N, C-alpha and C positions, 0 to 999 in steps of 0.2 A: 261568540263562544261562551260556554258556561263558566262560572266562577269556580276556581280550584280551591277547595277547603283543605287545610292541613291540620293535623293534630288528632288526638284520640278523643272520642266522646264516650262519656259514661254518665248516664242519667241526664243527658242534655247539657252537661257542663264540659267545656273544652279545657283540657289541661295545658299548662304552659310548658314549653320546651326549656330544658336546662341549658342547652347549647345549640347554637345554629352555626352552620358552616357549609363548606362545599368540598367535594372531592373532584379533582380534575384528572382526567385520563386523556392524554393527548389534547385534542381540540374540544373535547366534550367536558362540560362542567355540570356536576350533579349536586343540587342543593340537598343538605342533610340536616335534620332536626333530631335532637336527642331528648327523649321523654323519660320521666321517672318510671321505674318498674313496679313500684308499690304505692298504694294509696294510704296515707297516714292521717286521714281526716277523723279517725275515731279517737276517743279518749275514754279512759276507764274512770268510773266513779267508785269511791270507797264509802260504804255506809258507816256512819259514826253513831255511837250510842249517845243519847241526849244527856245522860247523867254525867259522864266524864269525858265525852268527846274522843273516846278510844275507838279504833276500828272494830267492826263486827265481822265475824267469820261465820260462814255457813258450813255445816257438816252434813254430808250425805250418808244416810244410814237406812237400813231396812227396818221398817216399823215393827214387824213381828219379832224378828230375831235380835234386833238391836246391833247387828254387825255393821261395820263401816263399809261403804261402797266406794271403791277407788275411782 
């Protein structure tokens, strides 16, 4: 028989389950794995000004009219 693979794949990396257990109904036992619903592998970087190491902000505006773009 072939090998049974469990888990979700995204980009070729298997995620680990948070919890493993089983549900039993009568004489039947069903294995259950719980996986995370979101992926938190990202992190945000803040640009800092070299002179005083304070955060830099970017403003979106229309070049011709000079009005802010939300």
